[in-house]
C-alpha positions in Angstrom: 32.2 -193.2 18.5 28.5 -193.9 18.9 29.3 -196.3 21.7 31.0 -193.5 23.6 28.1 -191.2 23.1 25.7 -193.9 24.4 27.8 -194.6 27.4 28.0 -190.9 28.3 24.3 -190.4 27.9 23.6 -193.5 30.1 26.0 -192.2 32.8 24.2 -188.8 32.7 20.8 -190.5 33.0 21.9 -192.6 36.0 23.3 -189.6 37.8 20.1 -187.7 37.2 18.0 -190.6 38.5 20.1 -190.8 41.7 19.7 -187.1 42.4 16.0 -187.3 41.9 15.8 -190.3 44.3 17.8 -188.4 47.0 15.7 -185.3 46.6 12.5 -187.3 47.0 13.8 -189.0 50.2 14.8 -185.7 51.7 11.4 -184.1 50.9 9.5 -187.1 52.3 11.5 -187.0 55.5 11.0 -183.3 56.0 7.2 -183.6 55.5 6.4 -186.0 58.3 9.6 -186.0 60.5 9.9 -189.8 60.1 13.4 -190.9 58.8 14.0 -194.2 57.1 17.3 -195.5 55.7 17.9 -198.9 54.0 20.5 -200.9 55.8 21.6 -204.4 56.8 21.8 -205.5 60.5 23.9 -208.1 62.1 23.8 -209.0 65.8 26.3 -211.1 67.7 28.1 -212.1 64.6 25.0 -213.8 63.2 23.6 -213.4 59.7 23.1 -210.1 57.8 19.5 -209.2 57.5 18.1 -206.6 55.1 15.8 -203.9 56.5 15.3 -200.2 57.3 16.6 -198.1 60.1 13.7 -195.9 61.3 13.6 -192.8 63.6 10.2 -191.6 64.5 8.5 -190.3 67.6 9.0 -193.6 69.4 12.8 -193.6 69.0 15.2 -195.6 66.9 14.2 -199.0 65.5 15.0 -201.5 62.7 12.3 -203.0 60.5 13.1 -206.2 58.6 12.5 -206.0 54.9 10.6 -209.2 54.5 9.0 -210.6 57.7 9.2 -210.2 61.4 8.6 -207.6 63.9 10.4 -204.3 64.2 13.4 -204.4 66.6 13.7 -201.5 69.0 17.4 -200.3 69.2 18.9 -199.0 72.4 18.9 -195.2 72.9 22.6 -195.2 73.9 23.7 -196.8 70.6 27.0 -195.3 69.4 29.4 -196.0 66.5 32.7 -197.4 67.6 34.4 -198.1 64.2 33.8 -197.9 60.5 35.2 -200.4 58.0 34.9 -201.6 54.5 33.0 -204.8 53.6 35.1 -208.0 53.5 35.1 -210.3 50.5 33.0 -212.8 52.4 30.4 -210.1 53.4 30.3 -208.8 49.8 28.3 -211.9 48.9 25.3 -210.9 51.1 25.5 -207.1 50.6 26.8 -204.5 48.3 30.6 -204.4 48.0 30.3 -200.6 48.2 28.8 -200.7 51.6 30.4 -199.6 54.8 30.1 -201.4 58.1 29.4 -199.4 61.2 30.3 -201.4 64.3 28.1 -200.1 67.1 28.0 -200.7 70.9 25.5 -200.0 73.6 24.7 -201.3 77.1 22.6 -204.1 75.6 25.5 -205.4 73.4 27.2 -205.0 70.1 25.6 -204.9 66.6 26.7 -203.9 63.1 25.0 -201.9 60.4 25.8 -202.1 56.8 25.0 -198.9 54.9 25.8 -197.5 51.5 28.2 -194.6 51.3 25.5 -192.2 50.2 23.4 -193.1 53.3 26.3 -192.9 55.8 25.7 -189.2 56.7 22.0 -189.8 57.3 22.7 -192.8 59.5 25.3 -190.8 61.5 22.6 -188.2 62.1 20.2 -190.8 63.2 22.7 -192.3 65.7 23.8 -188.8 66.9 27.5 -189.3 66.0 
């Protein structure tokens, strides 16, 4: 019985922490107009790289999480398809993530985003 009570309390705590995190993100974005979303990027069927999708006054870009320069993304980037993560991709990213296959005049790329960030990314991409 005590195990059940502890599990319920832990679930409530996790839910509360997630709501607080989402509220803080929304407040920070509203304050300065800069929008950042954690995601994974893959170009030309290469490797998945962790980073952040950023929209500010200069347009849409992707910043790597660890090292390297920010990559400017094309302005005509659009989502073609959405799919679930494959078993092989689940090794390098969250199995809960969704893959957005995008296309532009400069070529194709894929973004891996968590389901709770999907609406925010769709707004960034204008879809």
